[in-house]
C-alpha positions in Angstrom: 23.6 4.6 28.1 22.1 2.7 25.1 20.2 -0.4 26.2 20.4 -3.7 24.3 18.1 -4.9 21.6 16.0 -7.1 23.9 15.3 -4.2 26.3 14.4 -2.0 23.3 11.9 -4.6 22.2 10.5 -4.8 25.7 10.2 -1.0 25.7 8.2 -1.1 22.4 5.9 -3.8 23.7 5.3 -1.7 26.9 4.3 1.3 24.8 2.0 -0.9 22.7 0.4 -2.3 25.9 -0.2 1.3 27.1 -1.9 2.1 23.8 -4.2 -0.9 23.9 -5.1 -0.4 27.5 -6.3 3.1 26.6 -7.8 2.4 23.2 -8.9 -1.2 23.0 -12.6 -0.1 23.0 -12.0 1.8 19.8 -11.1 -1.4 17.9 -14.2 -2.4 16.0 -14.3 -6.0 15.1 -15.4 -7.2 11.7 -18.9 -8.4 10.8 -19.7 -12.0 11.8 -16.8 -11.8 14.2 -17.4 -15.3 15.6 -16.8 -16.8 12.1 -13.4 -15.2 11.6 -10.0 -16.5 12.3 -7.7 -14.1 14.3 -3.9 -14.1 14.3 -1.4 -12.3 16.4 2.3 -11.6 15.7 4.0 -11.8 19.1 7.0 -9.7 20.1 8.6 -12.8 21.5 10.6 -14.5 18.8 8.3 -12.8 16.2 6.1 -15.9 16.2 2.6 -15.9 14.7 -0.2 -17.2 16.9 -3.0 -18.3 14.5 -6.3 -20.1 14.6 -7.8 -18.0 17.3 -11.5 -17.5 17.5 -13.7 -15.3 19.7 -17.4 -15.4 20.5 -17.7 -11.7 21.2 -15.7 -8.4 21.3 -15.1 -8.6 25.0 -13.2 -11.9 24.7 -11.1 -10.5 21.9 -10.2 -7.4 23.8 -9.3 -9.4 26.9 -6.9 -11.5 24.9 -5.4 -8.5 23.2 -4.6 -6.9 26.6 -3.1 -10.1 27.9 -0.8 -10.8 24.9 0.1 -7.3 23.6 1.1 -8.4 20.1 3.1 -6.3 17.6 0.4 -6.9 14.9 -3.2 -8.1 14.8 -5.0 -9.8 11.9 -8.3 -11.3 11.1 -9.4 -13.5 8.2 -11.1 -12.2 5.1 -12.8 -15.6 5.1 -15.8 -16.9 7.1 -15.5 -20.3 8.7 -17.7 -22.8 10.5 -14.8 -23.6 13.0 -12.3 -20.7 13.0 -10.1 -22.3 15.6 -9.6 -25.6 13.7 -6.7 -26.3 11.5 -7.1 -25.0 7.9 -8.4 -28.2 6.4 -11.1 -28.6 9.1 -12.3 -25.0 9.3 -15.2 -25.3 6.9 -14.8 -22.4 4.5 -18.1 -20.4 4.1 -16.8 -17.6 1.8 -14.6 -14.6 1.9 -14.7 -10.8 1.6 -13.1 -9.2 -1.5 -9.9 -7.5 -0.4 -7.6 -5.2 -2.2 -4.2 -4.1 -0.9 -2.3 -1.2 -2.5 1.2 -0.8 -1.3 4.0 1.4 -2.4 6.2 -1.7 -2.7 4.3 -2.6 -5.9 4.5 0.9 -7.4 7.7 2.0 -9.1 8.8 5.3 -7.5 12.2 7.0 -7.6 12.2 7.6 -3.9 12.8 3.9 -3.0 16.4 4.0 -4.0 16.9 7.2 -1.9 15.4 6.1 1.4 15.1 2.3 1.6 17.9 0.8 3.8 19.8 -2.5 3.9 21.8 -3.6 6.9 24.4 -6.4 6.9 23.4 -9.0 9.5 27.1 -9.8 10.0 28.9 -6.5 10.4 26.0 -4.1 10.6 27.2 -2.1 7.6 24.4 -0.1 5.9 23.5 1.2 2.5 20.6 2.7 0.5 18.4 1.2 -2.2 18.3 -2.5 -3.2 20.5 -4.8 -1.2 23.9 -5.8 -2.8 24.7 -9.5 -3.6 27.5 -9.3 -1.0 28.3 -6.8 1.8 30.9 -4.5 0.5 32.5 -4.4 3.9 32.6 -8.1 5.0 31.4 -10.1 2.1 28.4 -11.6 3.9 25.2 -12.3 1.9 22.4 -11.9 4.5 20.8 -8.5 5.1 17.9 -6.9 6.9 15.9 -4.7 4.5 14.0 -1.7 5.7 11.4 -0.1 3.5 10.8 3.5 4.4 7.8 5.8 3.7 7.7 9.3 2.5 5.3 11.8 0.9 6.2 10.6 -2.6 5.5 6.9 -2.1 2.4 7.6 0.1 1.0 9.9 -2.6 1.6 7.2 -5.3 -0.3 4.7 -3.2 -3.1 7.2 -2.7 -3.4 7.8 -6.5 -3.6 4.1 -7.1 -6.3 3.7 -4.4 -8.4 6.5 -6.0 -8.1 4.7 -9.3 -9.2 1.4 -7.7 -12.2 3.1 -6.0 -13.3 4.6 -9.3 -13.1 1.2 -11.1 -15.0 -0.6 -8.4 -17.8 2.1 -8.5 -18.1 2.7 -12.2 -17.2 -0.6 -13.7 -18.3 -3.1 -11.0 -21.3 -1.1 -9.6 -20.2 -1.1 -6.0 -21.4 2.0 -4.1 -19.1 3.9 -1.8 -21.1 2.6 1.1 -20.2 -1.0 0.2 -16.4 -0.3 0.2 -14.5 0.0 3.4 -11.3 2.0 3.0 -8.4 2.2 5.4 -4.8 3.4 5.6 -2.7 0.2 6.3 -0.4 1.8 8.9 2.6 1.5 6.7 2.9 2.3 2.9 -0.5 1.9 1.5 -4.3 1.3 1.7 -6.8 -1.6 2.1 -10.2 -1.7 0.4 -12.7 -4.3 1.8 -15.9 -5.4 0.1 -18.3 -7.5 2.2 -21.1 -7.7 -0.3 -22.7 -11.2 -0.2 -22.5 -11.2 -4.0 -18.7 -11.6 -3.9 -18.4 -13.8 -0.8 -18.5 -17.2 -2.6 -16.1 -16.2 -5.5 -13.3 -18.7 -5.8 -9.6 -17.8 -6.5 -10.1 -18.1 -10.3 -13.0 -15.6 -10.3 -11.0 -13.2 -8.1 -8.1 -13.6 -10.6 -10.4 -12.4 -13.3 -11.0 -9.2 -11.3 -7.3 -8.8 -10.8 -6.7 -9.1 -14.5 -9.3 -6.6 -15.2 -7.7 -4.1 -12.8 -4.4 -4.6 -14.5 -5.8 -4.4 -18.0 -4.5 -7.8 -18.9 -6.0 -9.2 -22.1 -7.0 -5.8 -23.6 -6.8 -5.9 -27.4 -5.6 -2.6 -28.6 -5.5 -4.0 -32.1 -9.3 -4.2 -32.0 -9.7 -0.5 -32.3 -10.3 0.5 -35.9 -7.9 3.4 -35.9 -7.4 3.1 -39.6 -11.1 4.0 -40.0 -10.8 6.8 -37.5 -12.3 5.0 -34.6 -10.4 4.9 -31.3 -11.4 5.0 -27.6 -13.6 7.9 -26.6 -14.3 9.8 -23.3 -17.9 8.6 -23.2 -17.0 4.9 -23.7 -17.7 2.6 -20.8 -15.0 0.8 -18.8 -11.5 0.4 -20.1 -12.1 2.1 -23.4 -13.1 5.4 -21.7 -10.2 5.0 -19.2 -7.7 4.6 -22.1 -9.2 7.7 -23.8 -8.7 9.7 -20.6 -5.2 8.3 -20.1 -4.3 9.2 -23.7 -5.4 12.8 -23.2 -3.5 13.1 -19.9 -0.4 11.5 -21.4 -0.4 13.8 -24.4 -1.1 16.9 -22.2 2.3 16.4 -20.4 4.5 14.4 -22.8 7.5 15.6 -24.8 9.2 14.3 -27.9 11.8 12.3 -25.9 9.1 10.4 -24.0 7.3 9.6 -27.2 10.5 8.2 -28.7 11.1 6.2 -25.5 7.9 4.2 -26.2 9.2 3.4 -29.7 7.6 6.1 -31.8 9.8 7.2 -34.7 11.2 10.8 -34.6 9.0 12.2 -37.3 5.6 11.2 -35.9 6.8 12.1 -32.4 7.8 15.6 -33.5 4.5 16.0 -35.4 2.5 15.1 -32.3 4.4 17.6 -30.1 4.1 20.3 -32.8 0.3 19.8 -33.1 -0.4 19.1 -29.4 -3.0 21.9 -29.0 -4.8 20.7 -32.1 -4.8 17.1 -30.9 -6.1 17.9 -27.5 -8.9 20.1 -29.0 -9.9 17.1 -31.3 -11.1 15.1 -28.2 -14.2 17.3 -28.2 -15.4 15.6 -31.4 -14.0 12.3 -32.8 -10.5 12.3 -31.4 -7.1 12.5 -33.1 -6.9 9.2 -34.8 -6.9 10.4 -38.5 -6.0 14.0 -37.7 -2.3 14.0 -38.7 -1.0 12.4 -41.9 2.4 11.6 -40.5 1.0 9.8 -37.4 -0.4 6.4 -38.4 -2.3 3.6 -36.6 0.9 1.9 -35.3 2.0 5.1 -33.6 -1.4 5.6 -31.9 -1.5 2.0 -30.8 1.9 2.4 -29.1 0.6 5.4 -27.2 -2.6 3.5 -26.2 -0.5 0.6 -24.8 1.5 3.1 -22.8 -1.8 4.5 -21.4 -3.1 1.0 -20.5 0.0 0.7 -18.2 -0.6 4.1 -16.7 -4.3 3.5 -16.1 -3.9 0.0 -14.7 -4.4 -0.3 -10.9 -1.3 -1.6 -9.1 -2.7 -3.9 -6.5 -1.1 -6.8 -4.6 -2.6 -9.6 -6.7 -1.9 -12.3 -4.1 -4.0 -10.6 -1.5 -7.1 -10.4 -3.8 -7.0 -13.9 -5.0 -6.3 -15.5 -1.6 -9.7 -16.7 -0.2 -8.1 -17.3 3.2 -6.2 -14.1 3.5 -5.4 -12.5 6.9 -5.7 -8.7 6.9 -4.7 -6.1 9.6 -7.5 -5.1 12.0 -8.5 -1.5 12.0 -7.3 0.8 14.8 -4.5 -1.7 15.7 -0.9 -0.9 15.5 1.5 -1.7 12.7 4.6 -3.3 14.2 7.0 -1.8 11.7 5.9 1.8 12.2 3.9 2.2 15.4 1.2 3.9 13.3 -2.5 2.8 13.4 -4.5 1.3 10.6 -7.1 4.0 10.1 -10.5 3.6 8.4 -11.8 6.6 6.4 -14.6 7.4 4.0 -13.9 7.2 0.3 -14.6 10.9 -0.1 -11.9 11.7 2.5 -8.9 10.2 0.8 -7.9 13.2 -1.3 -7.2 15.3 1.8 -6.2 12.4 4.2 -2.7 12.7 5.5 -1.6 9.4 7.2 1.5 11.1 8.7 -0.8 13.2 10.8 -4.0 11.1 11.2 -2.4 7.7 11.9 -0.3 8.7 14.9 -0.9 6.5 18.0 1.7 7.9 20.5 0.9 11.6 20.8 2.2 12.4 24.3 5.7 12.8 25.8 9.2 12.3 24.3 11.7 9.4 24.1 15.5 9.5 24.1 17.2 7.1 21.7 20.3 6.5 19.7 19.7 6.3 15.9 22.0 4.1 13.9 20.9 5.5 10.5 17.7 7.0 9.3 16.9 9.1 6.2 15.0 12.3 6.4 11.3 11.8 7.3 8.2 13.7 8.1 5.6 13.2 10.8 2.9 15.8 11.4 4.3 19.1 9.9 7.9 18.6 11.0 10.9 17.2 9.1 13.4 15.1 11.0 16.9 13.8 10.2 18.7 12.5 8.5 20.3 10.8 11.4 23.5 8.6 11.7 24.9 7.4 14.9 23.2 10.1 16.9 21.6 10.4 20.3 18.4 12.4 20.1 15.2 13.1 22.0 12.1 13.0 19.9 8.4 13.2 20.4 6.9 9.8 21.2 5.4 9.1 17.7 8.6 10.0 15.9 10.7 8.0 18.3 8.4 4.9 18.2 8.5 5.1 14.4 12.3 4.8 14.4 12.3 2.1 17.1 9.7 0.0 15.2 11.7 0.4 12.0 14.7 -1.2 13.8 17.1 1.7 13.1 17.3 3.0 16.8 17.7 1.8 20.3 16.1 3.4 23.4 18.3 5.1 25.9 18.3 4.0 29.6 16.8 7.2 30.8 13.6 6.5 28.8 13.5 2.9 29.9 13.7 3.9 33.6 10.5 6.1 33.4 8.3 3.5 31.7 
């Protein structure tokens, strides 16, 4: 027998309570913990409990075990009075936070696995929600963003770019940057250096613009004189050179014409690709081909600025009061953990193996609809109106995503 939605939610909360009872001591609180605000998203009515403060880790852990929230956050900001209302907190500064999420990165997989559910008739579909439900005409939907290897890899690539820019252009060492998988579709990077703590929103907006390449003046390169960006140039100039090389290495004539190059210069570039790539060892390709003028090269450079820009959530970085998920706590939409890792570990890090919280037992459930997904080394689904028994991590993932309900036999053994 399939239990109702409320019982399923109670089951999820029970499993979260089990996790925190066994693992609360692994949750490392942030520096200056007594100056931070803490917030908890409660299972009951999905209400946010904010303006909590704690003097020590023991007080925090005791509250966590009593409340068993679906999500746990702390402020990037430091306050004189964390438990006061916002206007009376007494802002002392804030860490510099970056959030990279697959939601902000265009990937082809979103239209394949993201799901919408009509709140009226429960009809479902894939990709972006329609204006009206094709079955009943209603206009309110639940949207479920999925995660797969493609979108997770895209988020990882953006995070690697971010770390490189922070280290090479801003001078932060890897020891000053705290990196973590978010528990869902991306990564967080925290910088607690006192040098950034008092930056206001405007200053943080300048950092955001730099990451995005906003304001770069491609026209400033004297391509007519044979001078374009080079590999050894500092900052964005060197990054554009690298991006141009990588773009030309893999591009074809159709892609060049798609960025507004005319047919003749596009064909010339493809026909002389090896010669162009070899030219980067000296002065670059800027005056190498007669049929390819400065305008064509500038169009390519603009394309490479877009490719080399870092796709961060700009609101998170500029917000000097931002709440951010606490490491080793659970993500309410996946049942996965936020996991901290060293910067040199990200290349080989697999969140679908390393972020699992529920690793014992199995759970019986009925799945309304779920696309194919991977956890550990196993592919599951797709499922549609099926009763299945899955390992705990996989079952909790579907339950937290809201696409499944637990069966009575699993509830009875909790």
